[in-house]
A tleap script that builds the chain and sets N, CA, C and O, in Angstrom:
source leaprc.protein.ff14SB
mol = sequence {
  NMET GLY GLY LEU ILE SER HIE TYR ALA ILE
  TYR GLN TYR PRO GLU VAL PHE SER LYS ALA
  ILE ILE PHE SER PRO SER TYR TRP PHE SER
  GLN GLU VAL TRP PRO PHE THR LYS ALA ASN
  PRO LEU PRO THR ASP SER ARG LEU TRP LEU
  GLU ILE GLY LYS LYS GLU GLY THR ALA VAL
  ASP ASN THR ASN LYS MET TYR GLU THR ILE
  LEU ALA THR GLY HIE PRO ALA THR GLY ILE
  GLU LYS ARG VAL ASP PRO GLU GLY GLU HIE
  ASN GLU ALA SER TRP ARG ARG GLN PHE ILE
  PRO ALA ILE LYS TRP LEU PHE GLU VAL CASN
}
set mol.1.N position { 0.794 -1.249 -0.068 }
set mol.1.CA position { -0.081 0.240 0.061 }
set mol.1.C position { 0.909 1.271 -0.211 }
set mol.1.O position { 0.460 2.359 -0.574 }
set mol.2.N position { 2.155 1.142 -0.106 }
set mol.2.CA position { 3.218 2.288 0.143 }
set mol.2.C position { 2.794 3.336 -1.285 }
set mol.2.O position { 2.610 4.539 -1.104 }
set mol.3.N position { 2.706 2.877 -2.309 }
set mol.3.CA position { 2.512 3.329 -3.490 }
set mol.3.C position { 1.143 4.254 -3.508 }
set mol.3.O position { 1.149 5.385 -3.994 }
set mol.4.N position { 0.041 3.686 -2.963 }
set mol.4.CA position { -1.195 4.103 -2.796 }
set mol.4.C position { -1.130 5.387 -1.814 }
set mol.4.O position { -1.512 6.515 -2.125 }
set mol.5.N position { -0.518 4.966 -0.439 }
set mol.5.CA position { -0.472 6.235 0.514 }
set mol.5.C position { 0.483 7.427 -0.096 }
set mol.5.O position { 0.348 8.595 0.268 }
set mol.6.N position { 1.375 7.046 -0.977 }
set mol.6.CA position { 2.495 8.066 -1.524 }
set mol.6.C position { 1.569 8.805 -2.391 }
set mol.6.O position { 1.776 10.018 -2.422 }
set mol.7.N position { 0.669 8.397 -3.050 }
set mol.7.CA position { -0.232 9.117 -4.175 }
set mol.7.C position { -1.147 9.859 -3.457 }
set mol.7.O position { -1.447 10.964 -3.910 }
set mol.8.N position { -1.738 9.416 -2.257 }
set mol.8.CA position { -2.676 10.236 -1.459 }
set mol.8.C position { -1.888 11.231 -0.776 }
set mol.8.O position { -2.480 12.282 -0.533 }
set mol.9.N position { -0.659 11.135 -0.403 }
set mol.9.CA position { -0.134 12.256 0.355 }
set mol.9.C position { 0.113 13.491 -0.370 }
set mol.9.O position { -0.210 14.612 0.022 }
set mol.10.N position { 0.826 13.150 -1.669 }
set mol.10.CA position { 0.762 14.207 -2.538 }
set mol.10.C position { -0.382 15.124 -2.903 }
set mol.10.O position { -0.247 16.344 -3.002 }
set mol.11.N position { -1.599 14.426 -3.111 }
set mol.11.CA position { -2.636 14.881 -3.615 }
set mol.11.C position { -3.472 15.589 -2.257 }
set mol.11.O position { -4.177 16.584 -2.429 }
set mol.12.N position { -3.339 15.093 -1.195 }
set mol.12.CA position { -3.797 15.688 -0.070 }
set mol.12.C position { -3.170 16.853 0.526 }
set mol.12.O position { -3.742 17.751 1.143 }
set mol.13.N position { -1.908 16.738 0.270 }
set mol.13.CA position { -0.931 17.888 1.051 }
set mol.13.C position { -0.005 18.305 -0.114 }
set mol.13.O position { 1.165 17.926 -0.058 }
set mol.14.N position { -0.405 19.030 -1.138 }
set mol.14.CA position { 0.491 19.527 -2.233 }
set mol.14.C position { 1.208 20.706 -1.744 }
set mol.14.O position { 2.069 21.206 -2.469 }
set mol.15.N position { 0.933 21.235 -0.531 }
set mol.15.CA position { 1.682 22.333 0.067 }
set mol.15.C position { 2.892 21.786 1.044 }
set mol.15.O position { 3.696 22.500 1.641 }
set mol.16.N position { 2.838 20.596 1.060 }
set mol.16.CA position { 4.019 19.760 1.893 }
set mol.16.C position { 4.759 19.148 0.924 }
set mol.16.O position { 5.961 19.412 0.956 }
set mol.17.N position { 4.331 18.308 -0.042 }
set mol.17.CA position { 4.729 17.240 -0.839 }
set mol.17.C position { 4.934 17.831 -2.370 }
set mol.17.O position { 3.894 17.950 -3.019 }
set mol.18.N position { 5.775 18.091 -2.807 }
set mol.18.CA position { 5.896 18.598 -4.339 }
set mol.18.C position { 6.471 17.281 -5.494 }
set mol.18.O position { 6.578 17.345 -6.719 }
set mol.19.N position { 6.738 16.254 -4.659 }
set mol.19.CA position { 7.428 15.029 -5.424 }
set mol.19.C position { 6.808 13.789 -4.771 }
set mol.19.O position { 6.505 13.698 -3.581 }
set mol.20.N position { 6.657 12.816 -5.741 }
set mol.20.CA position { 6.323 11.490 -5.107 }
set mol.20.C position { 6.683 10.313 -5.927 }
set mol.20.O position { 6.277 10.269 -7.088 }
set mol.21.N position { 7.423 9.327 -5.429 }
set mol.21.CA position { 7.690 8.066 -6.020 }
set mol.21.C position { 6.486 7.272 -5.647 }
set mol.21.O position { 6.031 7.173 -4.507 }
set mol.22.N position { 6.019 6.718 -6.722 }
set mol.22.CA position { 4.559 5.743 -6.508 }
set mol.22.C position { 5.138 4.494 -7.307 }
set mol.22.O position { 5.244 4.388 -8.528 }
set mol.23.N position { 5.467 3.626 -6.382 }
set mol.23.CA position { 5.922 2.083 -6.897 }
set mol.23.C position { 4.861 1.277 -6.717 }
set mol.23.O position { 4.175 1.425 -5.705 }
set mol.24.N position { 4.611 0.491 -7.475 }
set mol.24.CA position { 3.492 -0.730 -7.530 }
set mol.24.C position { 2.296 -0.106 -6.809 }
set mol.24.O position { 2.076 -0.490 -5.661 }
set mol.25.N position { 1.463 0.859 -7.388 }
set mol.25.CA position { 0.403 1.448 -6.596 }
set mol.25.C position { -0.854 0.428 -6.770 }
set mol.25.O position { -1.065 -0.261 -7.768 }
set mol.26.N position { -1.656 0.480 -5.569 }
set mol.26.CA position { -2.671 -0.565 -5.408 }
set mol.26.C position { -3.934 0.244 -5.846 }
set mol.26.O position { -4.820 0.391 -5.004 }
set mol.27.N position { -4.077 0.731 -6.975 }
set mol.27.CA position { -5.196 1.614 -7.190 }
set mol.27.C position { -6.501 0.695 -7.618 }
set mol.27.O position { -7.472 1.215 -8.167 }
set mol.28.N position { -6.440 -0.740 -7.316 }
set mol.28.CA position { -7.375 -1.459 -7.295 }
set mol.28.C position { -8.041 -1.439 -6.054 }
set mol.28.O position { -9.223 -1.780 -6.011 }
set mol.29.N position { -7.432 -1.081 -5.023 }
set mol.29.CA position { -7.893 -1.280 -3.620 }
set mol.29.C position { -9.038 -0.194 -3.212 }
set mol.29.O position { -9.757 -0.476 -2.254 }
set mol.30.N position { -9.185 0.724 -3.727 }
set mol.30.CA position { -10.074 1.748 -3.274 }
set mol.30.C position { -10.482 2.490 -4.989 }
set mol.30.O position { -9.732 2.875 -5.886 }
set mol.31.N position { -11.788 2.453 -4.899 }
set mol.31.CA position { -12.426 3.073 -6.027 }
set mol.31.C position { -12.433 4.776 -5.878 }
set mol.31.O position { -12.482 5.546 -6.837 }
set mol.32.N position { -12.384 5.102 -4.694 }
set mol.32.CA position { -12.251 6.634 -4.263 }
set mol.32.C position { -10.868 7.289 -4.779 }
set mol.32.O position { -10.815 8.516 -4.702 }
set mol.33.N position { -9.911 6.713 -5.218 }
set mol.33.CA position { -8.995 7.396 -5.609 }
set mol.33.C position { -9.048 8.047 -6.823 }
set mol.33.O position { -8.351 9.055 -6.942 }
set mol.34.N position { -9.893 7.596 -7.975 }
set mol.34.CA position { -10.063 8.043 -9.169 }
set mol.34.C position { -10.924 9.453 -8.997 }
set mol.34.O position { -10.486 10.387 -9.669 }
set mol.35.N position { -11.935 9.689 -8.291 }
set mol.35.CA position { -12.584 11.012 -8.073 }
set mol.35.C position { -11.682 11.936 -7.328 }
set mol.35.O position { -11.669 13.145 -7.560 }
set mol.36.N position { -10.921 11.357 -6.420 }
set mol.36.CA position { -10.041 12.237 -5.556 }
set mol.36.C position { -9.030 12.753 -6.439 }
set mol.36.O position { -8.859 13.954 -6.234 }
set mol.37.N position { -8.308 12.291 -7.334 }
set mol.37.CA position { -7.466 12.410 -8.141 }
set mol.37.C position { -7.937 13.567 -9.255 }
set mol.37.O position { -7.232 14.521 -9.584 }
set mol.38.N position { -9.239 13.291 -9.750 }
set mol.38.CA position { -9.629 14.190 -10.691 }
set mol.38.C position { -9.929 15.542 -9.717 }
set mol.38.O position { -9.508 16.617 -10.147 }
set mol.39.N position { -10.506 15.530 -8.669 }
set mol.39.CA position { -11.001 16.628 -8.057 }
set mol.39.C position { -9.964 17.604 -7.379 }
set mol.39.O position { -10.283 18.739 -7.028 }
set mol.40.N position { -8.683 17.073 -7.219 }
set mol.40.CA position { -7.774 17.657 -6.561 }
set mol.40.C position { -6.449 17.721 -7.694 }
set mol.40.O position { -5.441 17.061 -7.441 }
set mol.41.N position { -6.514 18.445 -8.780 }
set mol.41.CA position { -5.250 18.550 -9.397 }
set mol.41.C position { -3.991 19.110 -8.775 }
set mol.41.O position { -4.092 20.060 -7.999 }
set mol.42.N position { -2.863 18.612 -9.048 }
set mol.42.CA position { -1.712 19.210 -8.369 }
set mol.42.C position { -1.301 20.186 -9.085 }
set mol.42.O position { -1.782 20.332 -10.209 }
set mol.43.N position { -0.298 21.092 -8.583 }
set mol.43.CA position { 0.301 22.220 -8.733 }
set mol.43.C position { 1.005 21.683 -10.046 }
set mol.43.O position { 1.440 20.532 -10.063 }
set mol.44.N position { 1.132 22.638 -11.305 }
set mol.44.CA position { 1.899 21.923 -12.343 }
set mol.44.C position { 3.464 21.855 -12.240 }
set mol.44.O position { 4.126 21.425 -13.184 }
set mol.45.N position { 4.020 22.273 -11.116 }
set mol.45.CA position { 5.435 21.899 -10.872 }
set mol.45.C position { 5.532 20.794 -10.007 }
set mol.45.O position { 6.683 20.641 -9.598 }
set mol.46.N position { 4.734 19.987 -9.597 }
set mol.46.CA position { 4.708 18.788 -8.959 }
set mol.46.C position { 5.260 17.833 -9.871 }
set mol.46.O position { 5.015 17.935 -11.073 }
set mol.47.N position { 6.086 16.780 -9.354 }
set mol.47.CA position { 6.867 15.736 -10.040 }
set mol.47.C position { 6.294 14.320 -9.430 }
set mol.47.O position { 6.216 14.239 -8.204 }
set mol.48.N position { 5.909 13.253 -10.200 }
set mol.48.CA position { 5.424 11.946 -9.937 }
set mol.48.C position { 6.237 11.033 -10.518 }
set mol.48.O position { 6.563 11.269 -11.681 }
set mol.49.N position { 6.660 10.017 -9.986 }
set mol.49.CA position { 6.994 8.854 -10.728 }
set mol.49.C position { 6.331 7.513 -10.329 }
set mol.49.O position { 6.277 6.956 -9.233 }
set mol.50.N position { 5.825 7.147 -11.581 }
set mol.50.CA position { 4.840 6.026 -11.498 }
set mol.50.C position { 5.577 4.590 -12.056 }
set mol.50.O position { 5.988 4.282 -13.175 }
set mol.51.N position { 5.557 3.986 -10.989 }
set mol.51.CA position { 6.198 2.513 -11.336 }
set mol.51.C position { 5.625 1.590 -11.269 }
set mol.51.O position { 5.149 1.448 -10.142 }
set mol.52.N position { 5.325 0.582 -12.139 }
set mol.52.CA position { 4.578 -0.789 -12.094 }
set mol.52.C position { 5.532 -2.037 -12.686 }
set mol.52.O position { 6.296 -1.789 -13.619 }
set mol.53.N position { 5.489 -2.905 -12.319 }
set mol.53.CA position { 6.110 -4.387 -12.681 }
set mol.53.C position { 5.268 -4.737 -13.889 }
set mol.53.O position { 4.085 -4.412 -13.781 }
set mol.54.N position { 5.613 -5.314 -14.985 }
set mol.54.CA position { 4.833 -5.808 -15.920 }
set mol.54.C position { 4.306 -7.211 -15.466 }
set mol.54.O position { 3.400 -7.730 -16.118 }
set mol.55.N position { 4.849 -7.863 -14.345 }
set mol.55.CA position { 4.493 -9.136 -13.929 }
set mol.55.C position { 3.418 -8.738 -12.755 }
set mol.55.O position { 3.061 -9.639 -11.996 }
set mol.56.N position { 2.962 -7.594 -12.606 }
set mol.56.CA position { 1.836 -7.390 -11.638 }
set mol.56.C position { 0.643 -7.356 -11.968 }
set mol.56.O position { -0.195 -6.717 -11.331 }
set mol.57.N position { 0.343 -8.145 -13.176 }
set mol.57.CA position { -0.964 -8.239 -13.796 }
set mol.57.C position { -1.969 -7.077 -14.026 }
set mol.57.O position { -1.658 -6.202 -14.835 }
set mol.58.N position { -2.923 -7.025 -13.495 }
set mol.58.CA position { -3.937 -6.041 -13.693 }
set mol.58.C position { -3.300 -4.582 -13.225 }
set mol.58.O position { -3.605 -3.522 -13.771 }
set mol.59.N position { -2.547 -4.679 -12.336 }
set mol.59.CA position { -2.144 -3.422 -11.610 }
set mol.59.C position { -1.669 -2.590 -12.669 }
set mol.59.O position { -1.873 -1.377 -12.613 }
set mol.60.N position { -0.932 -3.212 -13.824 }
set mol.60.CA position { -0.315 -2.348 -14.951 }
set mol.60.C position { -1.587 -1.525 -15.674 }
set mol.60.O position { -1.492 -0.328 -15.941 }
set mol.61.N position { -2.691 -2.251 -15.933 }
set mol.61.CA position { -3.744 -1.300 -16.434 }
set mol.61.C position { -4.152 -0.119 -15.662 }
set mol.61.O position { -4.313 1.019 -16.103 }
set mol.62.N position { -4.316 -0.571 -14.333 }
set mol.62.CA position { -4.746 0.565 -13.197 }
set mol.62.C position { -3.810 1.705 -13.430 }
set mol.62.O position { -4.151 2.872 -13.625 }
set mol.63.N position { -2.535 1.216 -13.385 }
set mol.63.CA position { -1.377 2.488 -13.342 }
set mol.63.C position { -1.522 3.202 -14.934 }
set mol.63.O position { -1.589 4.429 -15.017 }
set mol.64.N position { -1.550 2.637 -15.749 }
set mol.64.CA position { -1.603 3.333 -17.307 }
set mol.64.C position { -3.106 4.269 -17.080 }
set mol.64.O position { -3.127 5.467 -17.364 }
set mol.65.N position { -4.090 3.688 -16.642 }
set mol.65.CA position { -5.287 4.438 -16.638 }
set mol.65.C position { -5.018 5.601 -15.393 }
set mol.65.O position { -5.561 6.690 -15.578 }
set mol.66.N position { -4.347 5.458 -14.351 }
set mol.66.CA position { -4.071 6.906 -13.506 }
set mol.66.C position { -3.161 7.754 -14.306 }
set mol.66.O position { -3.337 8.973 -14.282 }
set mol.67.N position { -2.157 7.215 -15.050 }
set mol.67.CA position { -1.321 8.136 -15.634 }
set mol.67.C position { -2.075 8.982 -16.581 }
set mol.67.O position { -1.661 10.125 -16.773 }
set mol.68.N position { -3.269 8.508 -17.278 }
set mol.68.CA position { -4.164 8.968 -18.074 }
set mol.68.C position { -5.019 10.139 -17.295 }
set mol.68.O position { -5.205 11.281 -17.715 }
set mol.69.N position { -5.389 9.703 -16.331 }
set mol.69.CA position { -6.203 10.509 -15.409 }
set mol.69.C position { -5.542 11.758 -14.913 }
set mol.69.O position { -6.037 12.884 -14.872 }
set mol.70.N position { -4.435 11.408 -14.570 }
set mol.70.CA position { -3.510 12.479 -14.050 }
set mol.70.C position { -3.078 13.699 -15.211 }
set mol.70.O position { -2.960 14.911 -15.034 }
set mol.71.N position { -2.923 13.010 -16.262 }
set mol.71.CA position { -2.811 13.966 -17.477 }
set mol.71.C position { -4.016 14.726 -18.028 }
set mol.71.O position { -3.966 15.749 -18.711 }
set mol.72.N position { -5.288 13.960 -17.561 }
set mol.72.CA position { -6.482 14.661 -17.976 }
set mol.72.C position { -6.722 15.768 -16.979 }
set mol.72.O position { -7.527 16.642 -17.302 }
set mol.73.N position { -6.184 15.830 -15.927 }
set mol.73.CA position { -6.296 16.957 -15.056 }
set mol.73.C position { -5.580 18.125 -15.335 }
set mol.73.O position { -5.664 19.117 -14.612 }
set mol.74.N position { -4.779 18.065 -16.483 }
set mol.74.CA position { -4.018 19.114 -16.889 }
set mol.74.C position { -2.578 19.193 -16.553 }
set mol.74.O position { -1.879 20.092 -17.021 }
set mol.75.N position { -2.078 18.219 -15.700 }
set mol.75.CA position { -0.747 18.057 -15.177 }
set mol.75.C position { 0.123 17.722 -16.422 }
set mol.75.O position { -0.167 16.835 -17.225 }
set mol.76.N position { 1.115 18.445 -16.494 }
set mol.76.CA position { 2.097 18.342 -17.659 }
set mol.76.C position { 2.719 17.064 -17.909 }
set mol.76.O position { 3.153 16.499 -16.905 }
set mol.77.N position { 2.846 16.545 -18.890 }
set mol.77.CA position { 3.614 15.415 -19.124 }
set mol.77.C position { 5.067 15.316 -18.985 }
set mol.77.O position { 5.667 14.242 -18.966 }
set mol.78.N position { 5.647 16.537 -18.883 }
set mol.78.CA position { 6.951 16.546 -18.438 }
set mol.78.C position { 7.070 16.433 -16.856 }
set mol.78.O position { 8.188 16.212 -16.392 }
set mol.79.N position { 6.116 16.556 -16.105 }
set mol.79.CA position { 6.021 16.414 -14.491 }
set mol.79.C position { 5.636 15.043 -14.180 }
set mol.79.O position { 5.473 14.781 -12.988 }
set mol.80.N position { 5.464 14.134 -15.034 }
set mol.80.CA position { 5.263 12.558 -14.415 }
set mol.80.C position { 6.000 11.673 -15.549 }
set mol.80.O position { 5.862 11.898 -16.752 }
set mol.81.N position { 6.745 10.710 -15.052 }
set mol.81.CA position { 7.172 9.564 -15.708 }
set mol.81.C position { 6.632 8.488 -15.137 }
set mol.81.O position { 6.587 8.260 -13.928 }
set mol.82.N position { 6.147 7.704 -16.160 }
set mol.82.CA position { 5.485 6.403 -15.920 }
set mol.82.C position { 6.318 5.150 -16.490 }
set mol.82.O position { 6.690 5.096 -17.662 }
set mol.83.N position { 6.533 4.306 -15.685 }
set mol.83.CA position { 7.452 3.155 -16.231 }
set mol.83.C position { 6.839 1.694 -15.944 }
set mol.83.O position { 6.262 1.338 -14.917 }
set mol.84.N position { 7.054 1.070 -16.891 }
set mol.84.CA position { 6.464 -0.221 -16.794 }
set mol.84.C position { 7.839 -1.175 -16.890 }
set mol.84.O position { 8.594 -1.171 -17.862 }
set mol.85.N position { 7.982 -1.840 -15.916 }
set mol.85.CA position { 9.313 -2.571 -15.763 }
set mol.85.C position { 8.890 -3.758 -16.259 }
set mol.85.O position { 7.879 -4.266 -15.774 }
set mol.86.N position { 9.713 -4.508 -17.488 }
set mol.86.CA position { 9.575 -5.715 -18.144 }
set mol.86.C position { 9.586 -6.796 -17.114 }
set mol.86.O position { 8.751 -7.700 -17.155 }
set mol.87.N position { 10.492 -6.732 -16.205 }
set mol.87.CA position { 10.769 -7.634 -15.391 }
set mol.87.C position { 10.264 -7.464 -13.836 }
set mol.87.O position { 10.419 -8.266 -12.915 }
set mol.88.N position { 9.682 -6.321 -13.819 }
set mol.88.CA position { 9.230 -5.971 -12.386 }
set mol.88.C position { 8.349 -6.840 -11.814 }
set mol.88.O position { 7.701 -7.524 -12.606 }
set mol.89.N position { 8.106 -7.031 -10.378 }
set mol.89.CA position { 7.374 -7.898 -9.561 }
set mol.89.C position { 7.096 -6.979 -8.624 }
set mol.89.O position { 7.628 -5.870 -8.675 }
set mol.90.N position { 6.161 -7.346 -7.572 }
set mol.90.CA position { 5.627 -6.348 -6.445 }
set mol.90.C position { 6.716 -6.923 -5.184 }
set mol.90.O position { 6.527 -7.681 -4.233 }
set mol.91.N position { 7.625 -6.363 -5.550 }
set mol.91.CA position { 8.627 -6.737 -4.159 }
set mol.91.C position { 9.827 -5.723 -4.190 }
set mol.91.O position { 9.932 -4.915 -5.113 }
set mol.92.N position { 10.820 -5.793 -3.054 }
set mol.92.CA position { 11.708 -4.840 -2.769 }
set mol.92.C position { 12.795 -4.942 -3.913 }
set mol.92.O position { 13.403 -3.921 -4.233 }
set mol.93.N position { 13.011 -5.945 -4.432 }
set mol.93.CA position { 14.133 -6.112 -5.353 }
set mol.93.C position { 13.843 -5.292 -6.640 }
set mol.93.O position { 14.725 -4.703 -7.265 }
set mol.94.N position { 12.596 -5.303 -6.963 }
set mol.94.CA position { 12.147 -4.373 -8.071 }
set mol.94.C position { 12.109 -3.127 -7.857 }
set mol.94.O position { 12.360 -2.316 -8.748 }
set mol.95.N position { 11.791 -2.791 -6.657 }
set mol.95.CA position { 11.580 -1.222 -6.230 }
set mol.95.C position { 13.340 -0.841 -6.002 }
set mol.95.O position { 13.788 0.258 -6.328 }
set mol.96.N position { 13.852 -1.492 -5.644 }
set mol.96.CA position { 15.405 -1.203 -5.133 }
set mol.96.C position { 16.141 -0.853 -6.485 }
set mol.96.O position { 17.013 0.012 -6.557 }
set mol.97.N position { 15.662 -1.679 -7.644 }
set mol.97.CA position { 16.301 -1.353 -8.937 }
set mol.97.C position { 15.859 -0.111 -9.747 }
set mol.97.O position { 16.487 0.312 -10.717 }
set mol.98.N position { 14.641 0.472 -9.229 }
set mol.98.CA position { 14.185 1.578 -9.646 }
set mol.98.C position { 14.298 2.968 -8.993 }
set mol.98.O position { 14.003 4.039 -9.524 }
set mol.99.N position { 14.767 2.772 -7.772 }
set mol.99.CA position { 15.011 3.963 -6.824 }
set mol.99.C position { 15.901 5.051 -7.248 }
set mol.99.O position { 15.503 6.216 -7.264 }
set mol.100.N position { 17.191 4.688 -7.623 }
set mol.100.CA position { 18.136 5.512 -7.897 }
set mol.100.C position { 17.599 6.459 -9.242 }
set mol.100.O position { 17.718 7.685 -9.252 }
set mol.101.N position { 16.990 5.672 -10.366 }
set mol.101.CA position { 16.667 6.653 -11.625 }
set mol.101.C position { 15.357 7.250 -10.973 }
set mol.101.O position { 15.177 8.406 -11.357 }
set mol.102.N position { 14.484 6.839 -10.184 }
set mol.102.CA position { 13.466 7.792 -9.723 }
set mol.102.C position { 14.077 8.908 -8.903 }
set mol.102.O position { 13.743 10.043 -9.243 }
set mol.103.N position { 14.773 8.810 -8.057 }
set mol.103.CA position { 15.392 9.749 -7.160 }
set mol.103.C position { 15.846 10.975 -8.218 }
set mol.103.O position { 15.501 12.156 -8.257 }
set mol.104.N position { 16.695 10.258 -8.992 }
set mol.104.CA position { 17.529 11.370 -9.837 }
set mol.104.C position { 16.655 12.156 -10.922 }
set mol.104.O position { 17.003 13.250 -11.367 }
set mol.105.N position { 15.452 11.475 -11.313 }
set mol.105.CA position { 14.519 12.128 -12.295 }
set mol.105.C position { 13.713 13.166 -11.443 }
set mol.105.O position { 13.548 14.305 -11.879 }
set mol.106.N position { 13.262 12.818 -10.358 }
set mol.106.CA position { 12.481 13.695 -9.510 }
set mol.106.C position { 13.302 14.834 -8.985 }
set mol.106.O position { 12.604 15.803 -8.685 }
set mol.107.N position { 14.547 14.987 -8.795 }
set mol.107.CA position { 15.152 16.015 -8.444 }
set mol.107.C position { 16.039 16.607 -9.566 }
set mol.107.O position { 16.661 17.649 -9.361 }
set mol.108.N position { 16.098 16.009 -10.651 }
set mol.108.CA position { 16.566 16.507 -11.876 }
set mol.108.C position { 18.067 16.395 -11.830 }
set mol.108.O position { 18.774 17.285 -12.304 }
set mol.109.N position { 18.647 15.135 -11.172 }
set mol.109.CA position { 20.067 15.118 -11.111 }
set mol.109.C position { 20.628 14.297 -12.183 }
set mol.109.O position { 20.031 13.243 -12.400 }
set mol.110.N position { 21.560 14.541 -12.832 }
set mol.110.CA position { 22.231 13.707 -13.762 }
set mol.110.C position { 23.297 12.724 -13.209 }
set mol.110.O position { 23.907 11.979 -13.976 }
savepdb mol mol.pdb
quit
């Protein structure tokens, strides 16, 4: 549920959080996340990293849908990075592999 709570945190408290790594989000867990996201557009300078593993089943479709939902709220495509890791699973090994690229992208570090 870490990805889902990260999503919630940046949307509920954009004055506190301007960046979020959202690994393996459980968007299937609550249908409330969809209207909540639509009703609370983020500031356009917010940065989101959405990451899902190809081996996570229907969670891939939900992550793709959320990416499109976020863009539909007017969030710029340059402020969101969505990755589907072809070897990714719902585990720490997958998240560890993507952590450094995510942090570098969020903070625009080369």
